[in-house]
N, C-alpha and C positions, 0 to 999 in steps of 0.2 A: 340207613338214611341219616345224615348228620344234622339237618335242620328240620324243615317240615315241607310237606308237599304243597305246591302252589295251589290255590283254589281254582275252581273251573273258570271263574272270571279272570283271574290272573293269567292263566294259561291261554285263554281266548285273547287277552291283550298282547301276549307274547307269541302269538300264532306264528309270525314270520321268523322270530328267532328259534321257535321250537323246529320248524321246518328246516332251518339252516343247521340246527343241532343234528337232526336226523340225517341230513345230507353228509355231514362230516363223518357219519358212520355208514355211509353208502346205503342208506335206506331211503327208497323211493316212496312216493305216496301210494302206490299199489301195494308195495310190500308192507308199509305201515298199516294199511287196512286189513291185509291178510294177518299180521301179527295180532292186531286187536281182536280180530275174530277167532283165530286158532290158538293163540297164546296169550290170553289176556294178562297172565302174570308177567310175561316178559314186557308187554306194553306198559304195565304198572312200574316196573323196574326202570324202564327208559324214562318215564315221567318223573320218577324219584330222582334219577341221576340229573336230568335237566333242572329240577327243582333245586337241588343243591348247588349246581353251577350258578344259577340265577342269584341265589341266596348269598353265596360266597362272593360274587362280584358286588353285589349291593352292600354287603357289610364291609368289604375291604375298602370300597369308596366312600362309605359313610364317615363323615367328620363330626356330626352333631346329632344328638338325640334329645327329645322332649317328651316329658310325661307330666300330664295334668291330673290332679284329683280335686275334690271339692275344696281342699283347704291347702293344697301344696302345688308347686311347680318344681319339677326336676329337670334341670338343664345340663346336659353332658357334652363336653367337648372331648372327642376321641383322638387324642394325640398318638403319636407313634409307640411310645413306651407305657403310657398310662392314660387313664380318663380322669377328667377334672369334672366336678359337679358344683353347680350353684344351685342352691335350694331356696325356695321362697315359700315361707309359711305364713298363713294368715291365722292368727289366733283370735278369731271371732266367728263362732258357729253360725251366725246369721248370714255370713257372707259364703257364697258357693261361686269360687272363680271359674267354674266350667260353665256358668251361664254368662250371657252378654253383660247383664247388670253387675254381676259379681266381679268380672274381669275389669269393668269399667270403674268400680269401686276401688280395685287394686291399683289401676293406673293413676287414679286421683289421689291415692293414699300411700304412696310408696314410702314415705317417711313417717307414717303413722306408727306408733309404738306397738300396734297390733300386727304389724308386718315385720317378720324377722327374716334375715338372710343368713345362710350357711354357706361355707365353702369346704371342699374336701377334694382329696385326690386318691387315687387307687391304681396300683399297678395290675396289669392284666395278668390272668393265670397263663398257663402254657398255650392257650388258643384264644386270642383276643377277640376273633370272630364269634366264638361261642359266648364270651362274655357280652358282646354287643347284642347278640341274638336273644340272650336271657332277658336283657332289659326290654326288647321289643316284645317278648313273650309276656312280659308284665304290663305292657300297655304303651311302651314309649314308640315314638314315631321318628323316622329319619327326617331331619330338616336341613336347611341351609345355614342355620345358626345365628340368624338375626336376633332372636331374643336372648341367646347366650351372650353374644356380644354387648348387646345393650345393658344387660345386667352386670356383665363384667366391668364395663366402663362406670356404670352407676356405682358399684361397690368400690372401685378404684378411686373415683372422685369424692366418695363419702369418706374414704380413709385419709384423704389429704387435708 
């Protein structure tokens, strides 16, 4: 398995897609029930293959990731040949930006000396989807990139 098995909840949400996946392998509902009953290891392998296919598609289509911690936000733009990072760090231990109040403080104090911005870029390794997945494993979430674009514009405007 290249990534990780989808959770039971995720598999339930993708029930129709899983049925279509089984159909592409000419496995009917009755056959699937029989496989689960008599060859559970084969059923597990099919779920693993399906999970990898789902992850591969999601990671290939992912263009932005976000990761929040109590004092930092890491925003990634996932370009074709490399990833770009905008990091926002709050140098005030009393502020936790994972709370509503802390995030509100950040919004109101973006130009405060306690808020520091960092930019970086990094080329992917030989498998960019593995690189993206590693960030997700560390807590990042796939997003539409609104926050990344907001901070990219803010940083650009601040430099002018």
